[in-house]
C-alpha positions as CSV (number, residue, x, y, z in Angstrom):
1,X,-30.9,-13.0,29.6
2,X,-31.1,-16.1,27.3
3,X,-28.8,-19.3,28.1
4,X,-26.8,-18.3,24.9
5,X,-25.9,-15.0,26.3
6,X,-24.8,-16.6,29.6
7,X,-22.2,-18.3,27.7
8,X,-20.5,-16.2,25.0
9,X,-17.3,-17.4,25.4
10,X,-18.4,-21.2,25.1
11,X,-20.1,-20.2,22.0
12,X,-17.1,-18.5,20.2
13,X,-15.2,-21.6,21.3
14,X,-17.7,-24.0,19.5
15,X,-17.4,-22.2,16.4
16,X,-14.1,-20.6,16.2
17,X,-11.3,-22.5,18.0
18,X,-7.5,-21.9,17.3
19,X,-5.7,-24.9,18.7
20,X,-2.3,-24.4,19.9
21,X,0.1,-26.0,17.6
22,X,4.0,-26.1,17.0
23,X,6.2,-26.9,14.1
24,X,7.4,-30.8,14.0
25,X,10.9,-31.7,13.5
26,X,10.4,-32.5,9.8
27,X,9.0,-28.9,9.7
28,X,11.8,-27.5,11.3
29,X,14.3,-29.3,8.9
30,X,12.5,-27.7,5.8
31,X,12.6,-24.4,7.6
32,X,16.3,-24.9,7.9
33,X,16.7,-26.0,4.3
34,X,14.6,-22.7,3.1
35,X,17.0,-20.6,5.2
36,X,20.1,-21.9,3.7
37,X,18.9,-21.7,0.2
38,X,17.7,-18.0,0.6
39,X,21.1,-17.1,2.2
40,X,22.9,-17.7,-1.0
41,X,20.3,-17.1,-3.5
42,X,18.8,-13.6,-2.0
43,X,22.0,-12.2,-0.8
44,X,21.6,-8.5,0.5
45,X,21.5,-5.9,-2.2
46,X,20.9,-8.6,-5.0
47,X,17.1,-8.0,-5.2
48,X,14.7,-5.1,-4.4
49,X,13.2,-5.7,-0.7
50,X,9.4,-6.0,-1.0
51,X,6.4,-5.5,1.0
52,X,5.3,-9.0,1.6
53,X,3.2,-10.5,-1.0
54,X,3.8,-7.2,-2.7
55,X,7.1,-8.3,-3.6
56,X,8.8,-7.8,-7.0
57,X,8.1,-9.7,-10.1
58,X,11.0,-12.0,-10.9
59,X,10.2,-15.0,-13.3
60,X,13.6,-16.6,-12.9
61,X,13.3,-16.7,-8.9
62,X,9.8,-18.0,-9.1
63,X,11.2,-21.0,-11.6
64,X,14.1,-21.5,-9.2
65,X,11.5,-21.9,-6.1
66,X,9.6,-24.2,-8.6
67,X,12.7,-26.5,-9.2
68,X,13.2,-27.1,-5.6
69,X,9.4,-28.1,-5.2
70,X,8.6,-25.0,-3.2
71,X,6.0,-23.9,-5.4
72,X,2.3,-25.6,-5.5
73,X,3.5,-27.6,-2.4
74,X,0.2,-28.7,-1.4
75,X,-0.9,-29.7,-5.0
76,X,-1.3,-33.4,-6.1
77,X,1.8,-35.2,-7.1
78,X,0.1,-36.5,-10.1
79,X,-0.4,-32.7,-11.5
80,X,3.3,-31.8,-10.7
81,X,2.7,-30.6,-7.4
82,X,4.5,-31.5,-4.1
83,X,1.7,-33.3,-2.1
84,X,2.8,-31.4,0.9
85,X,0.8,-29.8,3.7
86,X,-0.4,-26.3,4.1
87,X,1.9,-26.0,6.9
88,X,4.8,-26.9,4.6
89,X,3.9,-24.2,2.4
90,X,3.5,-21.9,5.5
91,X,7.1,-22.7,6.5
92,X,8.5,-21.8,2.9
93,X,6.2,-18.6,2.7
94,X,7.3,-17.3,6.1
95,X,10.8,-17.4,5.1
96,X,10.2,-15.7,1.8
97,X,8.5,-13.0,3.4
98,X,10.8,-12.3,6.3
99,X,13.2,-11.4,3.6
100,X,11.0,-9.5,1.4
101,X,11.6,-12.0,-1.7
102,X,10.4,-11.1,-5.0
103,X,7.3,-13.5,-5.1
104,X,5.3,-11.3,-7.0
105,X,5.1,-13.5,-10.3
106,X,4.0,-16.8,-8.7
107,X,2.0,-15.5,-5.7
108,X,-1.6,-15.8,-6.5
109,X,-1.3,-18.9,-8.7
110,X,0.4,-20.7,-5.7
111,X,-1.4,-19.2,-2.7
112,X,-4.9,-19.7,-4.3
113,X,-5.7,-20.4,-8.0
114,X,-3.8,-23.6,-7.8
115,X,-5.4,-24.9,-4.8
116,X,-9.1,-23.8,-6.5
117,X,-8.2,-25.6,-9.7
118,X,-7.2,-28.7,-7.9
119,X,-10.3,-28.5,-6.0
120,X,-12.9,-27.6,-8.5
121,X,-11.3,-28.3,-11.8
122,X,-11.6,-30.7,-14.7
123,X,-9.1,-33.5,-15.3
124,X,-7.9,-31.5,-18.2
125,X,-7.7,-28.3,-16.4
126,X,-5.6,-29.8,-13.7
127,X,-3.4,-31.4,-16.0
128,X,-2.6,-28.1,-17.8
129,X,-2.6,-25.8,-15.3
130,X,-1.5,-27.2,-12.2
131,X,2.1,-28.3,-13.5
132,X,2.6,-24.8,-14.9
133,X,1.9,-23.4,-11.5
134,X,4.2,-25.7,-9.7
135,X,6.8,-25.1,-11.7
136,X,6.8,-21.0,-11.7
137,X,5.9,-21.1,-15.7
138,X,2.4,-19.6,-15.1
139,X,1.3,-16.5,-13.2
140,X,-2.4,-16.0,-12.3
141,X,-4.4,-13.0,-11.4
142,X,-7.9,-12.8,-9.9
143,X,-10.6,-10.9,-11.3
144,X,-12.6,-9.8,-8.6
145,X,-13.3,-6.4,-7.5
146,X,-15.3,-4.1,-9.8
147,X,-15.7,-0.2,-10.0
148,X,-19.0,-0.2,-8.3
149,X,-18.7,-3.4,-6.0
150,X,-15.2,-3.1,-4.1
151,X,-15.5,-6.0,-1.3
152,X,-19.2,-6.7,-1.7
153,X,-18.2,-9.3,-4.4
154,X,-21.9,-10.5,-4.7
155,X,-22.7,-7.3,-6.8
156,X,-20.4,-8.0,-9.5
157,X,-21.7,-7.1,-12.9
158,X,-19.2,-7.9,-15.6
159,X,-21.1,-10.5,-17.5
160,X,-20.7,-13.8,-19.2
161,X,-23.1,-14.8,-21.9
162,X,-23.4,-18.2,-23.2
163,X,-22.5,-18.5,-26.7
164,X,-21.7,-21.6,-29.0
165,X,-18.6,-23.3,-27.4
166,X,-18.3,-21.2,-24.5
167,X,-19.1,-17.6,-23.0
168,X,-18.8,-14.2,-24.4
169,X,-17.5,-11.8,-21.4
170,X,-18.1,-7.9,-21.2
171,X,-17.4,-5.3,-18.2
172,X,-14.5,-4.2,-16.0
173,X,-12.5,-5.4,-13.3
174,X,-10.3,-3.0,-11.2
175,X,-7.6,-3.4,-8.4
176,X,-6.8,-6.6,-10.1
177,X,-3.3,-7.4,-8.8
178,X,-0.5,-8.6,-11.2
179,X,-2.9,-8.6,-14.3
180,X,-0.3,-7.0,-16.5
181,X,2.2,-9.6,-16.1
182,X,0.0,-12.5,-15.4
183,X,-0.4,-15.4,-17.9
184,X,-4.1,-16.1,-16.8
185,X,-6.8,-14.4,-15.0
186,X,-9.4,-16.2,-12.9
187,X,-12.3,-14.0,-13.2
188,X,-15.7,-14.1,-11.1
189,X,-18.5,-13.3,-13.6
190,X,-22.2,-13.0,-13.7
191,X,-23.9,-15.6,-15.5
192,X,-27.7,-15.0,-14.1
193,X,-29.4,-12.3,-11.9
194,X,-29.5,-14.5,-9.2
195,X,-27.3,-12.6,-6.4
196,X,-25.0,-15.6,-5.2
197,X,-26.1,-18.6,-7.3
198,X,-25.6,-16.3,-10.5
199,X,-21.5,-16.1,-10.4
200,X,-19.2,-18.4,-12.2
201,X,-15.6,-18.6,-12.5
202,X,-13.7,-18.7,-15.9
203,X,-9.9,-18.9,-16.6
204,X,-9.3,-16.5,-19.2
205,X,-6.0,-16.3,-21.1
206,X,-4.1,-13.0,-20.6
207,X,-3.6,-12.5,-24.3
208,X,-7.2,-13.1,-25.3
209,X,-8.7,-11.1,-28.1
210,X,-10.6,-8.0,-26.6
211,X,-9.0,-8.1,-23.3
212,X,-7.2,-4.9,-22.1
213,X,-5.0,-4.7,-19.0
214,X,-4.3,-1.0,-17.8
215,X,-1.9,-0.6,-15.0
216,X,-2.9,1.8,-12.3
217,X,-0.1,3.8,-10.8
218,X,-0.1,3.7,-7.1
219,X,1.0,6.4,-4.7
220,X,4.3,4.8,-4.4
221,X,5.0,4.7,-8.1
222,X,4.3,1.0,-8.4
223,X,1.7,-0.4,-10.9
224,X,0.7,-3.7,-9.5
225,X,-3.1,-2.9,-9.5
226,X,-4.6,-2.9,-12.8
227,X,-8.0,-2.2,-14.5
228,X,-9.2,-5.0,-16.9
229,X,-11.5,-4.4,-19.8
230,X,-13.4,-7.4,-21.3
231,X,-15.1,-6.6,-24.7
232,X,-16.5,-9.4,-26.4
233,X,-13.9,-11.6,-24.8
234,X,-14.8,-15.3,-25.9
235,X,-13.8,-18.1,-23.3
236,X,-14.3,-21.6,-24.2
237,X,-16.5,-23.7,-21.8
238,X,-13.6,-26.0,-21.3
239,X,-12.0,-22.9,-19.2
240,X,-15.1,-22.6,-17.1
241,X,-13.9,-23.6,-13.6
242,X,-16.9,-25.5,-11.5
243,X,-20.3,-25.7,-12.3
244,X,-22.2,-22.8,-13.7
245,X,-23.3,-20.6,-10.6
246,X,-20.9,-22.1,-8.2
247,X,-18.6,-19.1,-8.3
248,X,-19.7,-17.6,-5.1
249,X,-19.0,-20.7,-3.0
250,X,-15.3,-21.3,-4.9
251,X,-14.5,-17.8,-4.5
252,X,-15.4,-18.0,-0.8
253,X,-13.0,-21.0,-0.1
254,X,-10.2,-19.1,-2.1
255,X,-10.6,-16.2,0.4
256,X,-10.0,-18.7,3.3
257,X,-6.6,-19.3,1.6
258,X,-5.9,-15.6,1.1
259,X,-7.0,-14.1,4.3
260,X,-5.5,-16.5,7.0
261,X,-2.0,-16.9,6.1
262,X,1.1,-15.5,7.3
263,X,1.2,-12.6,4.6
264,X,-1.5,-10.8,6.4
265,X,0.9,-9.7,9.2
266,X,4.6,-10.0,7.6
267,X,4.3,-7.1,5.1
268,X,6.7,-5.1,7.2
269,X,8.9,-7.9,8.2
270,X,12.2,-7.0,6.6
271,X,12.1,-3.3,8.2
272,X,10.7,-4.7,11.7
273,X,13.8,-7.2,11.6
274,X,16.3,-4.5,10.5
275,X,14.8,-2.1,13.3
276,X,14.9,-4.6,15.9
277,X,18.6,-5.7,15.1
278,X,20.1,-2.1,14.7
279,X,18.0,0.7,16.1
280,X,15.3,-0.1,18.6
281,X,18.0,-0.4,21.4
282,X,19.1,3.1,20.8
283,X,15.5,4.3,21.3
284,X,15.4,3.7,24.8
285,X,13.0,2.0,27.3
286,X,10.0,3.5,25.0
287,X,11.1,1.7,21.7
288,X,12.0,-1.6,23.6
289,X,8.6,-1.6,25.2
290,X,7.1,-0.9,21.5
291,X,9.4,-3.7,20.2
292,X,8.3,-6.2,23.0
293,X,4.6,-5.4,21.9
294,X,5.0,-6.2,18.6
295,X,7.0,-9.3,19.0
296,X,4.4,-10.6,21.3
297,X,1.7,-10.1,18.7
298,X,3.6,-11.5,16.0
299,X,3.9,-14.7,17.8
300,X,0.4,-14.5,18.3
301,X,-0.7,-14.2,14.7
302,X,2.0,-16.8,13.8
303,X,0.2,-19.0,16.1
304,X,-3.1,-18.6,14.6
305,X,-2.0,-18.6,11.0
306,X,-0.2,-22.0,11.9
307,X,-3.7,-23.2,13.4
308,X,-5.5,-22.3,10.4
309,X,-3.0,-24.0,8.1
310,X,-3.5,-27.4,10.2
311,X,-7.5,-26.7,9.9
312,X,-6.9,-26.7,6.1
313,X,-4.7,-30.0,6.3
314,X,-7.3,-31.6,8.2
315,X,-9.9,-30.9,5.6
316,X,-11.8,-27.9,7.3
317,X,-12.7,-24.7,5.7
318,X,-11.8,-22.0,8.2
319,X,-13.4,-19.0,6.8
320,X,-14.6,-17.2,9.9
321,X,-11.1,-17.9,11.6
322,X,-9.4,-16.6,8.3
323,X,-11.5,-13.3,8.4
324,X,-10.8,-12.8,12.0
325,X,-7.0,-12.9,11.4
326,X,-7.2,-10.8,8.4
327,X,-9.2,-8.0,10.2
328,X,-6.8,-8.0,13.2
329,X,-3.5,-8.7,11.4
330,X,-3.9,-5.8,8.7
331,X,-4.5,-3.4,11.4
332,X,-1.6,-4.8,13.4
333,X,0.7,-4.2,10.2
334,X,-0.5,-0.6,10.1
335,X,0.4,0.0,13.6
336,X,4.0,-1.2,13.1
337,X,4.4,1.1,10.3
338,X,3.3,3.9,12.5
339,X,5.5,2.9,15.4
340,X,8.7,2.3,13.3
341,X,8.0,5.8,11.6
342,X,7.5,7.6,14.8
343,X,11.0,6.2,16.2
344,X,12.8,7.3,13.3
345,X,12.0,10.7,14.3
346,X,11.5,12.3,10.9
347,X,9.4,11.4,7.4
348,X,11.3,8.3,5.8
349,X,12.9,9.1,2.5
350,X,11.6,7.2,-0.7
351,X,14.8,7.8,-2.2
352,X,16.9,7.0,0.6
353,X,20.3,5.0,-0.1
354,X,19.1,2.7,2.8
355,X,16.9,0.3,1.4
356,X,14.8,-0.3,4.8
357,X,14.1,3.4,5.1
358,X,12.9,3.3,1.4
359,X,10.8,0.3,2.3
360,X,9.3,2.0,5.2
361,X,8.5,5.1,3.3
362,X,6.8,3.0,0.7
363,X,5.1,1.2,3.6
364,X,3.8,4.8,4.8
365,X,2.3,5.4,1.8
366,X,0.6,2.0,0.9
367,X,-0.3,1.0,4.5
368,X,-3.9,2.1,4.2
369,X,-4.6,-0.3,1.5
370,X,-3.6,-3.3,3.5
371,X,-6.9,-3.4,5.5
372,X,-8.7,-3.0,2.0
373,X,-7.1,-5.6,-0.2
374,X,-8.7,-9.0,0.3
375,X,-11.9,-7.4,1.9
376,X,-12.6,-4.5,4.1
377,X,-12.5,-4.3,7.7
378,X,-16.4,-3.9,7.6
379,X,-17.0,-6.8,5.2
380,X,-14.9,-9.1,7.5
381,X,-16.5,-8.1,10.6
382,X,-19.5,-9.1,8.7
383,X,-18.3,-12.3,7.8
384,X,-17.1,-12.9,11.4
385,X,-20.4,-12.2,13.1
386,X,-22.4,-14.4,10.5
387,X,-19.8,-17.3,11.4
388,X,-20.3,-16.8,15.1
389,X,-24.2,-16.7,14.7
390,X,-24.0,-19.8,12.8
């Protein structure tokens, strides 16, 4: 046996470490401030409960958050952002998801498009896009997946060809969340035949001529997913994000933000909190044991997500750690759906007058997609193995 095989735990610790951390006094004060605001702004029954990041689209609510400095929190102040930490953003997001808040309009721009533009954009792009993201005026969608590529983003075929003054785009994106209401689409496009170095990102205006967005009805009746068709869509070169051929690396950086956050284990949180407060004790020892197991795992995932946010604030790029959280946490979410539904004792009713039962019914229908969106488990396991191998 090789020396490396004799110390697998040490190897894992060398490349993947989740340092224990807790919220500071200042971060706890922010948490209390957010809770007080949401108690008044999102009173029970005043908004449709959402499943985590799949919350309802409410531009007015997004602008309210922006006016309080709770969007674009980690973006630089000189571009309209808050200049705050990734942990501060985690504190705000955690409170929003716990209530099933209507975060659909601003979610993608706040979580990943804004930070990516801040990291890779030109001065002109930063001054134009970042204030709109931080204020809740701009809504972004991410054009990644395609009909024949799925989670294998290196195989995307939608092509951007150089033309005078910019790029002509042709092809199709699918499962593009929020594209119908978005103001902009950040698209990953093929600019050469090189598998990884032939990908480039362009920021495409939603109302561009030749761009068609078709909502795809989902099993629960929602239409967040969309098909996006590009037919000779012209995109000026001033809307190219980063260097030509740099799209793969930039996209990978976005996925670290997308995969390691609290949104990967909090989709069912409104239902879980309602069940814990009102129903679990009535289910006897078995239900209480399940509740204890769920609570313990929630704390574990919360600690991991907080650790990743600290890594981001330290200037690290925890791609492997984020993939690990996403793979485990989305399976955990699916387990939670099955557990609560089992204790209900009957199939939950989508049309129920009880908003929590209706939300649980939606979760039963859509939960299989949670371990697909943001990368399938198989793709994530490959990312993890390659990260450990390095």
